[in-house]
N, C-alpha and C positions, 0 to 999 in steps of 0.2 A: 685777290691774293695780296695786292699792294697794301691792304689795310692791316695785314699781319706784320707786326714788328719783326724784322729779320736782319741778321748781319748781312751787310752788303760786301760780297767778296768779288774778286776779279772773275770774269766770266769763265776763263779757262779752268779755274779751280772748281767752279760749280759744275761745269761739263764733265770734268774728271770724276767728281763725286757721283754724278748721275751714272756715268759709265761703270765705275767701280761697284756701286751699290746695285746697279742694274745687272751686273754679271753675277753677283751673289744671288739675286732674286731669280735670274735665268737658270742658274744651277739647280736651285730648289724646284723651279717649275719643270725642268727636264726630268729630275729625279721623281717627281710626283707623277708625271705623265707616263714615264717608262718604268715605273716601280716593279711591274710584273715581268720585265724583261731581264735578261742576264748579259753582262758584258757590253752594255749599250754604248759606253764611252769609247769603245774601239770601233764604232761604226761611223762612217762619214756623215750620214744623215743626222745623227745625234748632234754633231757639232754645228751643222747648218741650222738646226733648231735652236741650239744654245746661242749662237751669234744673232739669230733673228730676235730672240727674246731680249738679248743684251742691247741690241740696236734700237728697239722700239722706244724705250724711255728717253734715249738721247734725241731721237727724231721728234718725239712728242714734246720734249722740253723746248727744243728750238721752235717748233711750230706754235706752241702756246705763247712763247715770247714774241714771235713774229706777229701774232694776232693780238698782242697786248693783253692777253689773259693773265700774264705774269711777267716778271723780269728775270732775265737769265743770270742776274748777279745775286739773287736771293737764295741764301743757304736753305731756308725752310722749304722754299718752292722746289729746290733741287731734290731734297730728301723725300718730299711728298710725291713728286713725279716718279722718282726712282723706285719707291716702295709701292705706290698705289696707282700705277698707270692703268691697271685693269679697271679699278673703280672709276678713274677719270673717264675712260672710254664709255663706261656704262652710266655715267652721270652720278656716281656715288660719293663724290668729294665736294663738299660745300665750298664755294668760293672759287673753284676752278672748273670752268665749263669748256669742253672742247667745242670749237666753233663749227657751225654748219653741219655737214654730214660726216664729220670726222669719226664719230662713234660707230658708224656703220662699217668702218674699215676693220674693226675688231672681229667681226663675224667671219669674213673670208680668211683672216689670219688663223682663227681657231680651227677652221675647216682644213687649212693647209697643215697645221700642227697635228691634227688628227690623222691626216694622210701620212705624214712623216712617222707618226707612232705606229701606224699599220705597216709601213715599209720596214721599220725596225723589227716589228714582231715577225713579219715574213722572213726577214733575214735571220732572225734567231731560230725560227722553225727549221729553215734550211740547214743551219749550223747544227742543230740538235739531231736532225735526221741523218746528217753526215756522220756525226759522232756515233749514233746508234749503229749505223752500218759498219763503221770501223770496229766498234766494240764487238759486234756480232761476229764479224770475220775473225777477229783476234781470239775470242773465246771459243768459237767453234773449231778452231784449228788444233785445240789441245783437249783430249778427253777429260783430263784432270780438272782443267779450268771450267769445262762445261758442267762437270759434276758439282763443282763448288758453286757455280751459278745456280744450279737447281736447288741447292740447299738455301742459298740467300733468298731466292725468289719465294720459296715456300715459307721462309721465316717471316717475310714481310707482306705476303699476299693478303688481300682482303676477301678472296673467294677461292679457297684452295680446292673446292669441289670442281669448279669450272676449270681451274688451271690443270687439275689432274685429268679431267676429261679431254681437254685439248691435247695434252701430251699423250694420252692413251690412243686418241684418234690418229695422231701422227705416227706412233709406234706400230699401229696396225697396218699401215700402208705397206704394200709389197712392191718389190722392185719391178718396174715395167720392163717388158722384154726388150724394148728398143733402147733402154738406158743401161749402161754398164753398172754393175753393183757398186764399185767404189765411188762412182760419180753420184749415184743415188744416195749412198750413205753419207757423203759429204753434204748433199742437199738437206738430208734429214737433220744433220747436226746443226746446220745454219738455221733451219726452221725452228728447231728446238731452242736455240739461242734467241731467235726473234720472239718466240712466244714468252720465254722467261723474262726477257728485257722489257717487253711491252707490259707484262703483268706488273713487274717491279716499278716501271715508270708510272703506271696507273695508280699503284698503291702509294708511291712516294714521288710525286712529280717534281718537287723542288730539291730532293736530296738523294735521288737514286744513284746519281754519279758518285756521291760521297760514300754511299754504302758499298758500291763496287770497289772503290779505292780502299776503304777500311778493311774489306775482306781480301785485299791484295789480288783482286781480279784484274785491275787495270793499274797502269803506272801513274806516277804523280804528274807526268807531262800530259797524259791523256786526261787526267782530272782538270788540269789547268786549261786545256783546250775546251773541255766541257763547260767550264765556267766562263771561258774567254777572259779570265781575270788578268792574265799576263798582258795580253794585247790591250785590254781596257785600261789597266793601270799605266802601262808604258805610254799609251797614246795620251792619257790625261796628264801625265807628268811632262811629256814633251810639249803639249799645248800650254801648260802652265809656264814652262820655261820660255816658250815663244812669247806669251803675254807679258811676262816680266821683262824680257829683252826689248819688246816693242815699247813698253813704257819707259825703260831706261834710255833707249835711243831717242825717243820723242823728247824726253826731258833734256837730254844732252843737246839735241838739235835746237831746242827752244832757247837754251841759255847761251849757246855758241853762235847762233845764226842771227845776225842783225836783221837780215831780210825777213825772216819769219816773224820776229817780234815787231818789226815795223809794219808788216802787213796786218798783224793782229791789232795794233793800236790805231792804225788808220781805220780799220773796220769799226772799232769801238768809238772812235772819235766821230764818225759820220753816221752812227746808229741813231735813228730818230728817237727811239723810246729808251735810250740809255738813262740810267739814274744819274743824279747830280754827282755822287761820289765817283761813279765810273767815268764820267766826263772829266772830273778833276784828275783822276789817275792818268787818263790818256794825255791830257794837256801837260801834266808834269813830265811824263816820259818823253813826249815829243820835244818839250822845251830842253830837257837834258841832252837829247840827241843833237839839237842845234848848237849846243855849247860844247859838245865833245870835240876833241881833236880828230882830224881826219884819220881814218884807218889806212893800213898799208894798201897801196895800189889805188887810192882814191884821192880826191882833192876836197877842199872845203866846199867848193861850189857844187860838186857832185853830191856831197852829203846833205847840203841844204836843199838841193833839188829833190833828193830822195825823200826828205821829210815833208817839205811844204808843197812841192810840185803837185802831187796827187790831190791834196786838200784844196789848193787854189783852183786847180782845173775842175774840181767837182762843183765849183760855184757856177759853172755854165749850165748845170742841170736845172731845168725849169722847175721841177717839183722839189727842189732842195728846201728843207725846213729852215725857218728863220733862225732857230737855235743853232743849227750846224753852221750856217753862214756866219753868224755873229762870232761863234767860237773860232772858226778858221781865220777870220779877219783880225780878231783880237790876238790870236797867236802871232800873226804877222807883225802887228804893232808892238806887242810886248817884247819881241825878240828882234826888232829891226836893227839893222846896222848897214854900213855900206856894202859889206859882203853879202848880207841877206838880200838887200834891195836889188843888187845886180841880177840875182837869180829870180826873185819873186815878182818884181815889177812887170817884166814882160808877161808873166802868167796872169797877173791882175788885169793888165790892159787887154789881153786876149779874152779874159772872162767877162769883159764889158759887153760882149756880144750875146750874153745870156738873154733868154726870152722873159726872164723874171725882172720886171722893172724895179721892184723893191731891192733886189740883190744888186742890180746895176747901180742904184743910188748909193748903197752901202759901199760898194767897191770904189765908186768915185770919191766918196768922203775919205776912204782909207788912202787912196792915192794922194789926195790933197794933204792929209796928215803927214804922209811920208815926204812929200815935197817940201812942206814947211819945216820939217825936222832936219832933213839932210841936203836939200837942194833949194834953199831959199833964194839963191842968186839967180835961179832960172824958173821964174813963175810961169805956169801954164795958163796964160791969159784966156785963150779961146776955149780950152778944155774946161777951165774952172767955171765958166758961165753956163755950162750945160746942166740942165735939170732933167734927168731921165723920167719919162712917163710911159704909160702902158700903150699909148697911141702912136708911138714912134715907129716909123717904117725902117726896114733893114738898111735902106740907104742912108737915112739920118744917123742911125747908130754907127754905121761904118765911117761916116765923116768924122764923128766925134772920136772914134777909136783911132783914126789916122791922126787926129790932132794930138791925142795923148802919145801916140808913137813918135810924132815929131818932137814933142816936148822931151820925151825920154832920150831921143837921139841927141838933142842939144844939151840936155843935162849931163850926158856922158862926156861931152867935150870939155877939156880943162879951160879955164879962163885964159885970156891972152897973156902971154908971158909966164904962164904956169904950166909946166909939163907934168905935174903930179896929178893926183886924183881930184875929182870935183870937190869944191869947197863945201863945208857943212853950214 
């Protein structure tokens, strides 16, 4: 996928694109899966299915980036994953291959989606059965409505002979001796309504409720309940409002929260397979943060530590890539000052304990550069002679760390007769 020329955008924009397009595809997928159902947007399981479909491309996009199958700053990759994640799972997209057994995860997801579809269908059947029972009770309670139902049923029936035979059989039933005549008559009315509604439903399974409403046999509210349209539309509109609100709150939080942005750019800065342009964006942002005036309730030292502290501490990680180590140390050198040094040098000295000898050597050279630039009157004689190697014991490293700590302590002391800051 890296061979395809694509605009390199900030990762958060690409993830938003994947999520937004994924939601559009998710809506289409749910509509296709539940096309035969009515009012499905008013059912909780439908929304569980929708969010699962929407989340899959985002997770897949992250996983493909994590496995270096693509870069999460590629616009084209974001669009392809958002639209074609089904084909990626099945190996149908050239240039993007899901690693390992990832493709097998699609099969259990489809099975789960089918179960959700069956649950929605069962929920709809229960709703329709309840509607039929309510309508039957409503129509059977009034002889005029029952007579009108008889007309509508015969108007739309596909087998009037069978319908007439069922009604004749019902009419021929006599009142049992153990049942009062009014009770039995009420039962016969309900049975007649059931037979007529069942026949109408068999003749017009999708529109029988509409016919009942058009013939003024049921109220508009009963028709809405039959369609479940009101609840479906209101639920869909509520969820759309929630989605828009979440996006707005997220955008507001992003632009107003220094902590959130700093976390994001730390993540991008230390990302091993970040693109060159993405690294540049991260370094530019962190550099600007170092040059900003302190925010209310903080000091310059706190701000410097928030920007550089996590990056320099990351140098202690043995598996840190050379690119990330070089970028972090270059950031320290490019923006060094007495204020920055006071915060960063203790972190650098502590990072000398890393198990990575190459990074130890780079940190040592950085410390020497800072010493020559700002503390030339206090040379670290013993510490300068140290050449880190992979065969050093923890004890040897500790002695050299203590030598650097001793140098730093002396470098912080003002020269005799000078009560100000260390000379440069």
